[in-house]
C-alpha positions in Angstrom: 62.0 -57.8 -221.8 64.8 -57.0 -224.2 66.5 -53.7 -224.6 64.9 -53.3 -228.1 61.4 -54.0 -226.7 61.9 -51.5 -223.9 63.2 -48.8 -226.4 60.2 -49.5 -228.7 57.7 -49.2 -225.9 59.1 -46.0 -224.7 58.9 -44.4 -228.1 55.4 -45.7 -228.7 54.3 -44.4 -225.4 55.7 -41.0 -226.3 53.9 -40.9 -229.6 50.7 -42.8 -228.8 48.6 -39.7 -229.5 49.5 -40.1 -233.2 48.4 -43.7 -233.2 45.2 -42.8 -231.4 44.3 -40.0 -233.8 44.9 -42.1 -236.9 42.8 -44.9 -235.4 40.0 -42.5 -234.7 40.2 -40.9 -238.1 40.0 -44.2 -240.0 37.5 -46.2 -237.8 34.1 -44.9 -236.7 33.4 -47.1 -233.7 35.4 -47.7 -230.6 35.9 -51.4 -231.1 37.3 -51.0 -234.6 39.4 -48.0 -233.3 40.9 -50.2 -230.6 41.6 -53.0 -233.1 43.3 -50.6 -235.5 45.3 -49.1 -232.6 46.6 -52.5 -231.7 47.3 -53.4 -235.3 49.3 -50.2 -235.8 51.4 -51.0 -232.7 51.9 -54.6 -233.8 52.9 -53.6 -237.4 55.3 -50.9 -236.0 56.8 -53.5 -233.7 57.2 -56.0 -236.6 59.1 -53.5 -238.7 60.9 -51.7 -235.9 64.1 -53.8 -236.2 64.3 -52.6 -239.8 63.9 -48.9 -238.8 67.1 -47.4 -240.1 66.9 -44.1 -238.2 67.4 -42.0 -241.3 64.3 -40.1 -240.2 62.8 -39.3 -236.8 60.9 -42.1 -235.1 57.7 -39.9 -235.3 58.0 -39.6 -239.1 58.5 -43.3 -239.5 55.6 -44.0 -237.2 53.3 -41.6 -239.1 54.0 -43.4 -242.3 53.7 -46.9 -240.7 50.4 -45.9 -239.0 48.9 -44.4 -242.1 49.9 -47.4 -244.3 48.5 -49.8 -241.7 45.3 -47.9 -241.4 44.7 -47.9 -245.2 45.4 -51.6 -245.4 43.3 -52.3 -242.3 40.4 -50.4 -243.7 40.5 -52.4 -246.9 41.0 -55.7 -245.2 38.0 -58.1 -245.0 39.7 -59.9 -242.1 40.2 -57.0 -239.8 38.9 -58.8 -236.8 41.2 -61.8 -237.1 44.5 -59.9 -237.6 46.2 -60.8 -234.3 44.9 -64.1 -233.0 48.0 -66.0 -233.6 50.4 -63.3 -232.3 51.7 -62.8 -228.8 51.7 -59.1 -228.1 50.5 -58.8 -224.5 53.6 -56.8 -223.7 52.5 -54.1 -226.1 49.4 -52.7 -224.4 49.4 -49.0 -224.6 46.8 -47.0 -222.6 44.7 -44.5 -224.3 43.3 -42.7 -221.3 44.6 -39.3 -222.1 43.1 -39.3 -225.6 39.4 -39.6 -225.0 37.7 -36.7 -226.8 34.3 -38.3 -227.4 32.6 -35.8 -225.1 33.5 -32.8 -227.2 30.6 -32.2 -229.7 32.7 -30.4 -232.2 35.4 -33.1 -232.2 32.8 -35.8 -232.6 31.3 -33.9 -235.6 34.7 -33.5 -237.1 35.6 -37.2 -236.8 32.2 -38.1 -238.2 33.0 -35.9 -241.2 36.5 -37.3 -241.6 35.1 -40.8 -241.7 33.3 -39.9 -244.9 36.6 -38.9 -246.7 38.7 -41.3 -248.8 41.8 -42.9 -247.2 44.1 -40.4 -248.9 42.0 -37.4 -247.9 42.0 -38.7 -244.3 45.8 -38.9 -244.5 46.0 -35.3 -245.9 43.7 -34.0 -243.2 45.7 -35.8 -240.5 49.0 -34.2 -241.7 47.3 -30.8 -241.8 45.9 -31.2 -238.3 49.4 -32.2 -237.2 50.9 -29.0 -238.7 53.0 -30.8 -241.3 54.4 -28.4 -243.9 53.4 -29.1 -247.6 56.9 -30.3 -248.4 56.7 -33.0 -245.6 53.2 -34.0 -246.6 54.5 -34.5 -250.2 57.4 -36.6 -249.0 55.3 -38.8 -246.7 52.8 -39.5 -249.5 55.4 -39.7 -252.3 53.9 -36.9 -254.4 55.1 -33.5 -255.5 54.6 -30.6 -253.1 52.3 -28.8 -255.6 50.2 -31.9 -255.9 50.1 -32.3 -252.1 48.9 -28.7 -251.7 46.2 -29.1 -254.3 45.0 -32.4 -252.8 45.0 -30.9 -249.3 42.9 -27.9 -250.4 40.4 -30.3 -252.1 40.3 -32.5 -249.0 39.7 -29.4 -246.8 36.9 -28.2 -249.0 35.3 -31.7 -248.9 35.6 -31.8 -245.2 34.1 -28.3 -244.8 31.1 -29.3 -247.1 30.5 -32.4 -245.0 30.5 -30.5 -241.8 28.2 -27.8 -243.2 25.8 -30.5 -244.2 25.9 -32.1 -240.8 25.1 -28.7 -239.1 22.1 -28.1 -241.3 20.8 -31.6 -241.1 
């Protein structure tokens, strides 16, 4: 294993919770979540050599993971994304991030699945305590626009959860 591979795996291991959360927010079943998780790690590895370290690794990973999730969600070939690649060295264990037993978390993820990809990204950044300025930077929009969109996404999420509770 090269020094670059080792460095990458250490950073991914440290930030695997981010990858797991995004996978869970964008995919509603375990198999698709696992596929997306692997795709995010693969895409991050593919572009890691171009990571210029102008920002923190975690910031770069957030953006890479969200972009990958949005593309993956739209892709009609999501199950065939990796057959020709050799990534057995990049298996990351998710054992510390299994929250399927928590009823409220399950309800929240079910509600998040009903949001648009952009609203999912906004909610993710909100849940990760990103300030409005950083959300705007990540999404390439103004800070005011980010706050407005975030408030709308939170309202949509609240409405969906309220409907779930009354159903």
